C-alpha positions as CSV (number, residue, x, y, z in Angstrom):
1,M,0.0,0.0,0.0
2,G,1.4,3.4,-1.0
3,V,0.7,6.5,1.1
4,D,1.2,10.0,-0.3
5,P,0.9,11.9,3.0
6,G,-0.9,15.2,3.4
7,L,-3.4,16.8,5.7
8,T,-5.7,18.2,3.1
9,R,-5.4,15.3,0.7
10,C,-3.7,12.0,1.7
11,G,-3.4,9.7,-1.3
12,L,-3.8,5.9,-0.8
13,G,-3.1,3.2,-3.3
14,V,-3.0,-0.6,-3.2
15,I,-1.5,-2.7,-5.9
16,E,-0.7,-6.4,-6.3
17,G,2.1,-8.0,-8.2
18,E,5.7,-9.1,-8.3
19,P,8.8,-7.6,-9.8
20,G,9.0,-8.5,-13.5
21,R,5.3,-9.4,-13.8
22,A,2.2,-7.3,-14.6
23,L,0.9,-5.2,-11.8
24,R,-2.7,-5.1,-10.8
25,L,-4.6,-2.1,-9.3
26,V,-6.5,-3.1,-6.2
27,A,-7.7,0.3,-4.9
28,T,-6.9,3.9,-5.0
29,G,-8.4,6.9,-3.2
30,V,-7.8,10.1,-1.2
31,V,-8.5,11.0,2.4
32,R,-9.7,14.6,2.5
33,T,-9.8,16.9,5.5
34,E,-10.9,20.5,5.8
35,A,-8.0,23.0,6.0
36,G,-9.7,25.0,8.7
37,A,-10.4,22.0,11.0
38,E,-8.5,21.4,14.2
39,I,-5.3,19.5,13.7
40,G,-6.2,16.6,16.0
41,A,-9.5,16.0,14.2
42,R,-7.7,16.1,10.8
43,L,-5.1,13.6,12.0
44,L,-7.7,11.3,13.5
45,A,-9.6,11.3,10.2
46,V,-6.5,10.3,8.3
47,E,-5.8,7.6,10.9
48,E,-9.3,6.2,10.7
49,Q,-9.1,5.9,6.9
50,I,-5.7,4.4,6.9
51,E,-6.8,1.8,9.5
52,S,-9.8,1.1,7.4
53,W,-7.7,0.5,4.3
54,L,-5.3,-1.7,6.2
55,T,-8.2,-3.8,7.4
56,D,-9.9,-4.0,4.1
57,Y,-6.9,-4.7,1.8
58,R,-4.4,-6.3,4.2
59,P,-1.2,-5.2,2.4
60,D,2.1,-7.0,3.0
61,A,4.0,-3.7,3.3
62,V,3.4,0.0,3.3
63,A,5.4,2.6,1.4
64,V,5.2,6.2,2.6
65,E,6.7,9.3,0.9
66,R,9.7,10.5,2.8
67,V,9.2,14.1,3.7
68,F,11.7,16.4,2.1
69,S,12.5,20.1,2.6
70,Q,10.0,22.5,1.2
71,H,9.8,26.2,1.5
72,N,6.5,26.2,3.2
73,V,7.1,24.9,6.8
74,R,3.4,24.5,7.5
75,T,3.1,22.1,4.5
76,V,6.1,20.1,5.6
77,M,4.7,19.7,9.1
78,G,1.3,18.5,7.9
79,T,2.9,16.1,5.5
80,A,5.2,14.8,8.2
81,Q,2.4,14.4,10.6
82,A,0.2,12.5,8.2
83,G,3.2,10.3,7.2
84,A,3.8,9.5,10.9
85,V,0.1,8.5,11.3
86,A,0.6,6.0,8.4
87,I,3.8,4.7,9.9
88,V,2.2,4.2,13.3
89,C,-0.9,2.5,11.9
90,S,1.4,0.1,9.9
91,A,3.7,-0.6,12.9
92,R,0.6,-1.3,15.1
93,R,-0.1,-4.2,12.7
94,G,3.5,-5.3,12.4
95,L,3.7,-4.3,8.8
96,P,7.1,-3.3,7.3
97,V,7.2,0.3,6.3
98,A,9.5,1.8,3.7
99,L,10.2,5.5,3.1
100,H,10.9,6.6,-0.5
101,T,11.8,10.1,-1.6
102,P,9.9,11.7,-4.5
103,S,12.9,11.5,-6.8
104,E,13.3,7.7,-6.0
105,V,9.7,7.2,-6.9
106,K,9.8,9.2,-10.1
107,A,13.0,7.4,-11.2
108,A,11.5,4.0,-10.5
109,V,8.2,4.7,-12.3
110,T,9.4,6.9,-15.2
111,G,13.1,6.4,-15.4
112,N,13.6,10.1,-14.6
113,G,14.0,11.3,-11.0
114,R,12.9,14.8,-12.1
115,A,9.7,13.7,-14.0
116,G,6.7,15.9,-13.6
117,K,3.4,14.9,-12.1
118,A,1.8,14.4,-15.5
119,Q,4.5,12.0,-16.5
120,V,4.2,10.0,-13.3
121,T,0.4,9.9,-13.7
122,E,0.8,8.7,-17.3
123,M,3.2,5.9,-16.4
124,V,1.1,4.8,-13.4
125,T,-1.9,4.6,-15.7
126,R,0.0,2.5,-18.2
127,L,1.7,0.2,-15.7
128,L,-1.6,-0.6,-14.0
129,A,-3.5,-0.8,-17.3
130,M,-6.1,1.7,-16.1
131,A,-8.7,3.1,-18.5
132,D,-8.5,6.5,-16.9
133,P,-5.7,8.3,-15.0
134,P,-6.0,8.3,-11.2
135,R,-7.2,11.6,-9.9
136,P,-6.3,13.7,-8.1
137,A,-2.5,13.6,-8.4
138,D,-2.2,12.4,-4.7
139,A,-3.9,9.1,-5.7
140,A,-1.4,8.7,-8.6
141,D,1.5,9.5,-6.3
142,A,0.3,6.9,-3.8
143,L,0.1,4.3,-6.5
144,A,3.6,5.3,-7.8
145,L,4.9,4.8,-4.2
146,A,3.4,1.3,-4.1
147,I,4.9,0.5,-7.5
148,C,8.4,1.8,-6.5
149,H,8.4,-0.2,-3.3
150,L,7.2,-3.4,-4.9
151,W,9.9,-3.2,-7.5
152,R,12.7,-2.0,-5.1
153,S,11.8,-4.5,-2.4
154,G,12.1,-7.4,-5.0
155,A,15.5,-6.2,-6.0
156,H,16.6,-5.8,-2.3
157,R,15.4,-9.4,-1.5
158,R,17.4,-10.8,-4.5
159,L,20.5,-8.9,-3.5
160,A,20.2,-10.1,0.1
161,A,19.7,-13.7,-1.0
162,A,22.8,-13.4,-3.3
163,A,24.8,-11.8,-0.5
164,A,23.8,-14.6,1.9
165,A,24.6,-17.3,-0.7
166,A,28.1,-15.7,-1.3
167,A,28.7,-15.4,2.4
168,Y,27.6,-19.0,3.1
169,P,28.1,-20.9,-0.2
170,R,28.0,-24.4,1.3
171,A,24.7,-23.7,3.1
172,A,23.3,-22.5,-0.2
173,G,24.5,-25.7,-1.9
174,G,27.2,-24.0,-3.9
175,P,31.0,-24.4,-4.0
176,P,33.1,-22.5,-1.5
177,A,33.7,-18.9,-2.4
178,A,37.2,-18.0,-3.7
179,P,39.2,-16.2,-1.1
180,R,39.3,-12.4,-1.5
181,R,42.8,-10.9,-2.1
182,A,43.8,-8.0,0.0
183,G,43.6,-4.7,-1.9
184,S,41.5,-6.1,-4.7
185,G,39.1,-3.1,-4.7
186,V,35.4,-2.7,-4.1
187,M,33.2,-5.8,-4.3
188,T,29.7,-5.1,-5.4
């Protein structure tokens, strides 16, 4: 489940799939709160909707946009608070949470870390074979977060498995690893 945090609009998106396979849209939406409402009531509304989505869709993991520096401190605070609510809701259920920066998400989905919102929305629409683009942009961003995490987590699992096999080749059924020479450089 991807969460594009915000107090006025908090995007939510759930996808299903595996790296290297077609992705499937499960659900997408936006939690809206009134800008003039008291902060506690707004955060509670976000929490209630995230809890509802976690109950209804039972995701395996949650990806939340990492808050980055913006010029408007008030916007950063609201984004960080809504993101923290998503993290707490997920942690309460024992779900793994990943934080991805906007540029990581853009690069994963479009191939360009500086892509605009229209390009991200277009790629999300294509990748999920949607008839219409998700609206508003917060919904598209939440789906992009979910896609980014699904693809990156698969790569991370494969790298961890390869590292484990290299570290313990006999346990993995392979031949012993060749000894590493001192000063042979970086091993990737």
